[in-house]
N, C-alpha and C positions, 0 to 999 in steps of 0.2 A: 320652654326647656321642663321636663317635669323631673326628677328621679325616681323611681320603681323598686321599693324597697326590697330587700330577698325574702323578708319575713313574708308577703304576700307570694312570691312564687312558693316556700316552703310547703305554705300553710294548703295550693293548691295540689302541689304533686304528692302530699299525703291524702289531700281526699279521691284525687283520684286512682290513688291503691287501694286504700281501706274502700272506697264505693267500688261493688262491683255490677256488673250490668243487673237490674232489678229481675226477678224472676219468680214465681207465682209459689206455692209449695204442691201444685198439683203436676207443675213443669217439673218440678227436683223430683219429686218420686218417679213420677217417669221415665226423667234421663238417670235416677241413680240405678231403678228394678230394672230388672229387665223383663220384656214381655213373657217368656217364654217359661215352663212350666221347670222350678225348680229341680224337681227328682232326676237322677241319674240316668242318661237313654243307656240301652242294651249292647253291648259291645259285638254281636253277633253281625249284628248286619258291615260292621265296618269289616268282620274278622271275616267275612262272605268275600268284600270286597279287595281285600289283603292278599285271600288266597286265588282268586282271579288275576290282580296285578301278579302273584307269579307265577303262577299257569304263564300266563303272556308274555315272561320272563321268559319260563324254560321250549315256550312255542319258539318265540323270537332268536335263541341259544340256538335249539334241533335247525331252524331254518336256513340260520347264520351257516352253522358245519356243514348243511347239505350243500351250500354253494362252494363253502372253501373247497370241500369234495368233488365238485365237479369242477372248482379252478385248477385241483390237482390233476384229477384226470386229466383235464383236456392239458397241461401240462407233459404227466406221463406221453400222452397219446403223440405229441410234436417231436417230442425224445426218438420218442422207437422210430416212426416216420426219418425223424432224422438220419441215426442209428444204422436205418436201413437204406435209405439212398447214396448215404455216404461207405455203405461197404458194395453196392453197384457199381456206383461211378467210379471208385478206385476199380475193379472188376476191367470196367467197360473204356477205363481209359488206359489202362496195359494192351489191349485187346486191340485199340484203335492205334495207339503207337506204334505197335508192329505192324499190324494191315498197311499202312500207309508209309510203306518205309520201301525203298528201292530195293535193298540187301534180303528182305523177305516175300519180294516177289520174285527176286532172282530164284532165290534158293527153294522156295515150297513149288513155284507153279512153272518157272520157262527151266530150270534144271537142276534137278529136285537135289538135294545135298544135306543126308539126313545126321552126316554127323553139322553141320550149321543148326541143325533143327533141335540135337540134343543140345546143343552149347546158347543156344537163345529159346526159341522154345518150347522144348522137352525137361530134358535134366535139371534146367537152369531156371526154368520157372516155378518149376516145383521147389525146390529150396529156394531160388530167393527172391521169386517172388509171391509166392504163397498159392500157387495152385495148385488143385488137385487135379484136375486132367484138362488135355490136350487132345484139340482135334481138329486138322485140316483136309478141306474138303475141294474137290478138285469143280469143276466147273458143271458136272454130272452127279454132284452129291456122295463123290465116292470117297472115302477114306485115305488121302494119301497117306497119313502119319498120323499117330496117334496117343499119349500120352497118360496113364491110369498111376497117381500116388510116387511119380518118379520112374515109373517101368514103361521105356516107351518101344516103336514098334509099325513097321509100315504095313502089317499084314492087315487087311481091312477086317477080316472077325475080330481083332481083338478088339476093336472099340466099335460096333456097331452103331448104325448112328440111328438114333430114335425117329421118330416124327414131330416132335416136339423142335428137332435142333434144327431138322429140314427146314420145318415155318422160320425157325429163328433164319437161317443162313439166307432165306430168300427175303424175306425183311432185309437183311443187310444190306443184299443185292441192286435195292432200289435207292438206295443215297448216290449220290454226284460224285463224281470222277472227280469234281479239281478240292473236295473236302467231304469225305468220307465220313462217317459216325459212326458205333458201334453200336447194337439194339441188341438189347438186354433184357434176359426173363428169369424166371426162376423153373425148377426140373426138379424132378426127383426121378433118381434112380435108385433102383436095388432098395428104396424103402429112404436112402438120403433126402437133403434139401440138397441144391447146388444154384446159384448162381451162376448163371451162362449170357455172354455177351461174345456178337457175332463181329468183328470185320472184318469188312471184303478187303483182299488183298490187290493192292493201287497203285499203282506208281504215283511217285513223287510228283513227277513232270510229265505226262504221259500228251504224245504224239498227237496231232489234230486230229489224225487219220487213224491213230489207235483207238480215241474214246468212244466206246460202246461197240468197239466191233467185232470181240468176245464175251463172252461169258466167264467172269471173273471167280475165280477160286476164295476161299472163304476161311480162315483163323479162326477158331471157337476156343475162349480158356472159360473154364468155370470149379470156379471156388465153392468148396462143403461149406456147407453152416454145420459145422461142430460142436461141440461141447466147448471147447475153448474157445470158440469169435462167440459162442453166447453168454461165456464168463465174460471176456474183454468186453463184450457189451455192454453185458448188464451193469460190469462196477462204472463204464465213465459214462453209463447214460441214465444210472440210478434208477436202474426198472429191473424191480425186482423180480426173485425166481421166474429169468426169460428161460423158454424157451416153443418149443414147436411141435404144432400137433393137425392134425385133419381137418379136428373142427374149431368153430368160435368160441372165441371165450363163454363165461356163461357166470352169472353171479356177479362175486364182485372182482372180476379177473377183467382184463381187456386186449385187446388182441387187432394185430393187422392182418388183411390177404396176402398171400403169396403168386400172385398170376404168374399162369406160364406165356407162350408167345401171344396165342388165341387170346389171352385178355378171360380166362378162367383163373378163380383159386385151384387152387392145386394144395392149400397148408395154410396153417396159420401162425406166425408168432404170434406166440398170448405172453405173459406178463401180470403180473398182480398189480392192480390199479389202488396208487396210492388213499389213505380215507385219514388226511390226519383231523378232518373235523370232525370225523367219530369218535376218534381213540381220544381226543381232548373234551371231546362230552361225554363220553364212556367214567374219564379219570377224572372230570370232576364238574359232575352232572349231582355224583351222592354230595358232595361238601356245600355245591350252592343249595342243592335245595334244605340240607340241614341248614346254609345258613340264614335263607328266607324264611322256615321252621321258625330260629331261634331270635331272628327280627320280627316277626308276626305273634311272638307270646311277646315278647319284651315290649312290643306296643300296646298289645291288649292290655297288661301290666300294668303299664304306663297308664293309658285312659282309663285302669279302672280306679286308680289313685287319682288323674284327675281330674276325674267324677266325683271323687273321696274329697276333695281337695274345694272343688266348684261350691258343693254345699256348705261349705266354710266361707268361702270367700262371699255366698250369699248372706251370711248370715253376719257375715262383718259389714258388707254395703249396706245394707239395714240399721246396723249403731252406725257406718259414717254418714249414713242421709241424716238420722239424728242431731249427731254431733254438729252434720252442717248447718241442718236450720236454727240448730244451736248458734253454732259460729254467726249465719247470718243476722239474727237478732242481737247478738253483741257488737256484730257491725252496725247495722244501724244506731247501737246505741253512740256507739263512739263518735258516726256521724255525725250524730245531734249533737253530743258534746262537744267538737272538732268547729261545729258551725255558733258552736254559746260562745266556745273560747274565741273565737273569729271577730263575732259581734262585741261581746267583750274586751277584746286589744284594739279596736277598731270606734268602742266609748271611750274609752280609756284615754285615747289619741284623741280626742275629739274633746276630750276632757280638758285633757294637758293645754290643747290650744285656744280654746276657751276660755279657761280659767290666765294662761298665762297673759293673754291678748286686754282681758278683764281686769288683771292685774296691773299690769303696765300703763292704765289711765292714771285711779287712787297714785303709785307709784308716782310718776311724773311731778303731779300736785307735792307729793310731799319731798321729793329732791327740790324744785323751783324753790319753795316755800324755806327749806330749810337752806339756802344755797344764796335766798334775800336775809335772812340772819346771819348765817355765815359772812355775810362780807358787809351786812350791817348797812342796806340799800337805805334805807329807811330813817337812818342813823343810829348811835352808837345804843348796846342793848344796856341794862343796868346791872346787871352783875357779870364780871368775867366766865362765869359758869354757862349763862347763856348761849354764849359764844364756842365753848364746849362744845355745851349737847347740840349744837346747834353745824359743826365741821362732823360730828358723829354723825350725827341723824343725817348728814349729805353723805358721809363714805359709806353707810350701811344702806341707803338707797338705790344707792352706784351699784355697791355690788349686788346689792338684788336684783336690780333691774337688769346687770349684767348676767344672773343664773338663769332669769326667769327669760331670756331672748335666746339662751343656751337651750333650752326646755321648746321654745319654740321649736329652733331651728328642725329641733329632734325626733321631735313630733310631726315637720313637717315633712323630713327627708323618710318617716316613719309610713307615715297615710301619702307617699308620692305626691306630696300639692307642691313641693321647695320649687319653684321656677330661677331658670338663673337666663337672668337680661343677657347675651352674651353679644362684646361687642372688642374691635379691637383696643386694645388695651398696653399702656406703653413702660417698659417693664421698669422704669426708672419712675413713675405715676405708683406704682406697687410700692418697691422700695419707700421712696419718701414719704406717704402714709402711712406706712406701718412703722419707720424710725421717728414718725411724730406721736404716735400711739404710744409707741416703748416706750421713749427716752426717759417723760418722767418716773417712771416705773423704776428702772435702772437705775437715774439719778437717787432715786429714796433708797435704793437697797447697795449704792458705790459699784456698778458693773457696771465697764466697758460694752460697748457692742461695736464688733470689729465690723466694718463691709467690705466684701470683697465681692466686684462685681465687673463682669467682663462684656456683657450685654445692655448697658444705658440704653442705648436707641435701637434696642429689638422691640416686636411687640407681641404679643399674643393674644387670641380668641378665647375670650372668657368676661366670665364677669369679677367687674372692677372689684365693686364692694366684697362677694363671698372672693377673690382671691386676696384682697386686702387681710381679710378675714381670717383667710386660711394662716396668710405666712404670721399676722401677728399673736398668735394663738400660741405656732412654735414657738417665737423668741419670749412670749411673755412665760409661758414654759420653762423655757429653760433658765430665763432671769430669775424666777422662782426659786429651781433649784440650784442656782450657784451661789458658791460662797461668797462675802464682801471682797471688793477690790477682784475679783477675777472679772474676765473677759467673753462676750458670747460670741460670736461669729458667726454671721451670712452673709454665704457667697451664692452667688447665681453665675450659672454657665453652662454653654451648651450642654446637648445630649442630642448624640446621632449627628446625622443632615433635617433634623425637622423635630427637634425636641429642648426643653427647655426645663434644667434642674435648680429645687431652691433647697440651698442645704442649711440648716441650723445646726452648729456645734459646740455646746458647751463644757467644761471641767465640771460639773457640779456634780450629784450625791447617787447619779444613775440611775437605770432601773432592773432590781434585779430581772434573773433569768427565766423565773418562774412566770412574771407578772408581761412580760414580753408582749407572751402570747392573747392576752386578755388586757391590754391595757388601752385598746381603741376599743373598746367595748362600750357604751354609755355607766355611768355611773362608778368607770372601775380607774383604780389610779393604780399608780407603784407606791408600795408602801412606805417608803423616806420619808414621803412627803406628812406623812403623819409623825412618824418617830424620833418623837422628841431628847432620845437619846445620838440621834444625829445633829452633826455643830450647822447642815447645812437647810435643815428642815425650818419649813415657814406654817402660819397659821392663816391662811389666806391663800391656802394649796385650791380652793375651787372645788366642785363638786363631779369633777372625774368627766365633763362633757367635753373640753376643750378638745384630744386629740381623735373625739368619737367624730366631731362634725367635718372635722382635720379631713379624714379618710372620706366619708362618706362626699364632703365638697371637690374633691381630688376624683374620688372614682365619676362626679358626675362631669367633670368636668377632661376625662376619657385619661386621664392618669392612673400613678399608682404612688402608693406609699410605705415608706420602708427605713426603720428605726433601728439603728446596732446602739448597746449603752452595753454598758460595765458598769458595778458599785463603785463608786468611787473614783473611776474618772472620767466617767463622763457620758454624753449620750451625740447621737448624732442623726438628726431628722432630715432626710429625703422626700422632696416633694417632685415626678416625674411626672410633665404632661408634657403633651404636643402641644407645635405653635399654630394647627391650623383648623380650620371649623369642622370639619370633615371626618379629625379622627377624634374630636367631643362627639358632635352629631350622634357618631357609629355607637359608643361609647352609652351615652343616655340613651340611645336606642335601646342595647341591647343590657340595659338596667341591672 
């Protein structure tokens, strides 16, 4: 397994952002500068298009108003037909009701009773049924009884029978005896228009031998279409200027023909056809035209200003193109500088790795020979000073070897060449090796090591050497920052269902708040290590690589490093690691 340094990711992302797709100068110029002429175009073609558009809107509006007028005219025509049909049906209903009544048959045909006639079809009809005239005809169409405007008579000359009414009576006689129906038509008498309805006088339940045995008499009701009727109909059916005439409507009026018993028109019901669309167009067309003109003017004005601004934009575009070219050249220089920096960084890492490796060989010899002098392996030295110098050389060599090893580890992590040899490792083995390495330092500084471990039988997937190195660095730092006769606690406990925590707690000098953010960076230390005014400071504080190495190794194992500290109270450092190999492999792959 290898660690991929964050610096390499950063370098790649910066290069991707800084380096745009390479384009030639000709392509940039073609993209930035439009191919058409930079001179403003004339606005008159567009003005003509707008005028045609406005004319089209007016024509569309006119077509809509015509359709609206046609719809309104059809509606008014249907209302007039309804009004006329309703009036005819009212008269026909009264005539049919009286004609198919035994009392009327008895009093008007079999045994004429004038008093009954006055009280039912004469004066009564004029006062209560709204009838203008009544006519009772015998089988020979001779008047038996008549009423004109409330005045009654049995004199045939009082109401001479016109031919249209004779025709209407004959039509009524053609209806059946079982269900006689009234026949209706329009008639003109004395220049006035009337609705005439004729009903044959038929018994309600005639005998079979009686049916068709004689010619039946006829009862005729007439209602005058006077001004009162015109006014009421006009108000009820919203027919403007309703009137009667002998000629059909012309121009903007509409009409219905009034037909006699022969089906021939004898006059017309005329009214003014509504024209809401035309009225709307007349009232709004000036405003619509004014709005269209105003909008057209504003558009033309805006276009002139837009064309003027287009020239400015073209000029700015040229300047922007020049600046873009300058920026592209600057970007190329930045990319070149970044490549050089990347190469320099790699060369630095290679140099540190090579030098650290090369220095270890003579340094091991120095340490070995000084150890021979220090232990007097080949006999006593001549002077005690030589023995003291041997001890100093051995201690300095060990310190320098440790520093070189740390630099080599940092170089490997930055270069992504640090290998993890993962296997199942016992937690007790890691703890035991750490105590073996740190107990002499603790004894020398009179610091007690307090161990609390609830997972001695547990195992963890990881590199045993690096796990021991991580825990040893933390314990060593805690011993360095602790005062004499203090205690450093090492606590190992589970984390969740599949994790483990290595926690190192000291009560030493602590780390300043402003240094917590950078204390895990290479060659960064808490200031209290080097402050001689602090009673806990030491002269062997190291080069500031311990926590940086611990952080990188922790992340390589798929874990996290947490530090909490307060100056004067102490520091708590925790390593959270997964116990499974899958978590480690994922973390290393994420790099």
